[in-house]
C-alpha positions in Angstrom: -14.4 19.1 12.6 -16.4 16.2 14.4 -14.3 14.8 17.3 -13.8 11.3 17.8 -11.9 8.7 20.1 -10.4 6.7 17.2 -9.0 6.7 13.9 -11.3 5.4 11.1 -10.1 3.9 8.0 -11.7 3.4 5.2 -10.7 0.2 3.2 -11.5 -3.3 1.9 -9.3 -7.0 1.8 -6.7 -7.4 -0.6 -6.3 -3.3 -1.5 -3.8 -1.1 -0.4 -5.5 -0.1 2.6 -3.8 -3.5 4.1 -0.9 -1.7 4.4 -2.0 0.8 6.6 -3.9 -1.3 9.4 -0.6 -3.4 9.0 0.9 0.5 10.5 -1.4 0.8 12.7 -1.8 -2.7 14.1 2.6 -2.2 14.6 2.1 1.3 16.0 -1.1 -0.2 18.9 -2.9 2.3 17.1 -6.6 1.3 17.7 -8.5 1.8 14.8 -12.5 1.4 12.9 -12.4 0.1 9.8 -15.3 0.8 7.5 -15.4 -1.7 4.8 -16.2 -1.2 1.2 -14.4 -2.0 -2.5 -14.8 1.0 -4.3 -14.0 -0.7 -7.3 -16.8 -2.7 -7.3 -19.6 -1.1 -4.7 -21.0 2.7 -5.8 -22.6 2.3 -1.6 -18.6 1.9 -0.8 -17.8 4.6 -3.0 -20.3 6.5 -1.6 -19.6 5.7 1.3 -15.7 6.7 1.6 -17.2 9.8 -0.7 -18.5 11.9 2.2 -14.6 12.0 2.7 -12.8 11.9 0.1 -14.4 13.5 -3.0 -11.4 11.2 -5.1 -13.4 8.2 -3.8 -11.6 6.2 -3.1 -9.5 4.3 -0.4 -7.5 3.9 1.6 -8.9 7.1 3.3 -8.2 7.4 6.9 -9.9 10.0 9.2 -7.1 10.7 12.1 -9.3 11.5 15.7 -9.7 15.2 15.5 -11.7 15.1 12.3 -8.5 15.4 9.7 -8.7 13.6 6.4 -5.4 11.8 4.9 -5.6 10.3 1.5 -3.3 8.6 -0.7 -1.4 5.4 0.6 2.0 6.3 0.6 1.0 9.6 2.8 -0.6 8.2 5.1 1.9 5.5 5.7 4.7 8.4 6.1 2.8 10.7 8.3 2.1 7.5 10.5 5.3 6.4 10.5 6.7 9.9 11.5 4.2 11.4 14.1 5.4 8.0 16.0 9.1 7.6 15.9 9.8 5.0 18.7 8.2 2.7 16.6 11.6 3.1 14.3 8.6 2.3 11.1 10.0 5.5 8.8 14.1 6.4 8.7 14.6 10.5 11.0 14.8 13.1 8.5 18.7 12.9 8.7 19.4 9.5 8.3 21.3 8.4 5.4 18.1 5.8 4.3 15.8 8.9 4.4 16.2 10.0 1.0 15.9 6.6 -1.0 12.7 5.5 1.8 10.9 8.9 0.3 11.6 7.9 -3.3 11.1 4.8 -3.2 7.7 5.3 -1.5 6.5 7.4 -3.8 7.7 5.2 -7.0 5.6 2.4 -5.4 2.6 4.7 -5.5 3.1 6.5 -8.4 4.4 4.2 -11.4 3.1 1.1 -9.4 0.2 1.6 -7.3 -1.5 4.2 -9.4 -2.1 1.8 -12.3 -4.4 -0.2 -11.0 -6.7 2.1 -11.6 -6.5 1.4 -14.9 -7.4 -2.2 -15.0 -11.4 -2.1 -13.6 -11.8 0.7 -16.1 -9.6 0.5 -18.9 -12.2 3.0 -20.4 -10.2 5.6 -18.1 -7.4 6.1 -20.3 -9.5 5.9 -23.5 -9.2 2.5 -24.7 -12.8 0.2 -25.7 -13.6 -2.5 -23.4 -13.0 -4.8 -25.7 -9.5 -4.3 -25.6 -9.8 -4.3 -21.8 -7.0 -7.7 -21.4 -4.6 -6.5 -23.9 -4.7 -3.2 -21.2 -4.6 -5.0 -18.7 -1.4 -7.3 -20.1 0.5 -4.2 -21.0 0.1 -2.5 -17.2 1.0 -5.8 -15.3 4.5 -5.9 -18.0 4.8 -2.2 -16.9 4.6 -2.9 -12.9 7.0 -6.5 -13.7 9.7 -3.9 -15.5 8.9 -1.4 -12.3 10.0 -4.0 -9.5 13.0 -4.8 -11.8 14.4 -1.3 -11.9 13.5 -1.0 -8.3 14.9 -4.5 -7.5 17.9 -3.7 -9.0 18.6 -0.1 -7.7 18.2 -1.9 -4.3 20.7 -3.5 -1.5 18.7 -4.8 0.8 19.6 -6.3 4.5 17.0 -7.9 6.2 14.7 -5.8 5.2 14.8 -3.8 2.3 16.2 -0.1 3.0 18.6 -2.2 6.0 18.2 -4.5 8.9 14.8 -2.4 10.4 11.4 -3.2 9.8 9.9 0.4 7.7 6.3 1.4 6.3 7.7 0.8 2.7 8.2 -2.8 3.8 5.0 -3.2 4.2 3.6 -0.9 1.3 5.7 -3.6 -1.1 4.7 -6.7 1.1 0.7 -5.1 -0.1 1.0 -3.7 -3.3 3.2 -7.0 -4.8 0.2 -9.0 -3.7 -1.9 -7.0 -6.6 -1.6 -8.2 -10.4 1.3 -9.6 -11.9 0.7 -11.0 -8.0 3.5 -12.4 -5.8 5.2 -15.3 -8.2 6.7 -12.3 -11.1 7.4 -10.4 -7.7 9.6 -12.8 -6.5 10.7 -13.6 -9.9 11.4 -10.1 -11.2 12.4 -8.9 -7.6 14.8 -11.7 -6.5 16.8 -9.1 -4.5 13.7 -8.0 -2.4 12.0 -11.3 -2.0 13.6 -12.2 1.2 12.6 -9.1 2.7 9.0 -9.2 1.9 9.2 -13.0 2.9 10.6 -12.3 5.8 7.4 -9.3 6.4 5.2 -12.0 5.1 5.9 -14.0 8.3 5.5 -10.6 11.1 4.2 -12.9 13.7 2.5 -9.3 14.6 1.1 -9.1 11.7 0.4 -13.1 10.4 -2.6 -12.9 11.8 -3.8 -9.8 9.5 -2.4 -11.1 6.4 -5.0 -14.0 7.0 -7.4 -12.0 7.5 -7.1 -10.0 5.1 -5.5 -11.9 1.9 -7.0 -15.2 2.1 -6.0 -16.3 -1.0 -2.7 -16.0 0.1 
C-alpha cells in the first residue's frame, strides 16, 4: 500500500463527506480533499473509483494506505481512534448502544435513500416518475426523523452533554431533502442540539464554505 503523511478524503460540498470533514477538523487531523460530486460527474466517479469500487463518496484513504468507505463507519472509526476528543462514547458507556444504533439508523434508513434520487431507474422506476419517487423518498425520510426524535431524549447534544459524531452526522444529513425546515418540524426534540452544532465555533467556517446556501 502507498504510504502518505496525511489522510486523503474524496468528497464534495453539500454531501455526506462534509460530516467526515467536520470530524477531521475537530480532531485536528490534517487532510487532503479531492473534490468531486460523484452523482453529477463521471470524471469524479472515475477518480474515486481508483480507491472505491462503488465509486462513491466519502472515501477516506488513511496515511498507511488503508481505505475506509461508508460515512458512518468512517465517523465511528475516527472518533474511536482518538478517544481523548470524546466524539464517541466509550465501549462500556451506557450511551454506546444508542450511539451505534442511531449512527447506523441515519446511515441505512435515511442517508441511503438519497442514492435513489439522481436516477430512479436504480429501483426500477421510469424516469417520468422521478418527481413522485423523490416525494415518496422525502416522506419516508421525514418519517424516519420523526421516529428517531420520538425515541431520543437529547440534552445539549443528541446523546447527552457532549458533542459526538452522531451530532455531526445528523447536522449534515438533515440538510438534504426534505431539508432543514422539515427536519425541525418533524424532530423538535433533536432540533436544538443540531442548531447548537450549526453554531459550533470550530466548525462555523466549514459549514459556511461547504453549505453556502444554508
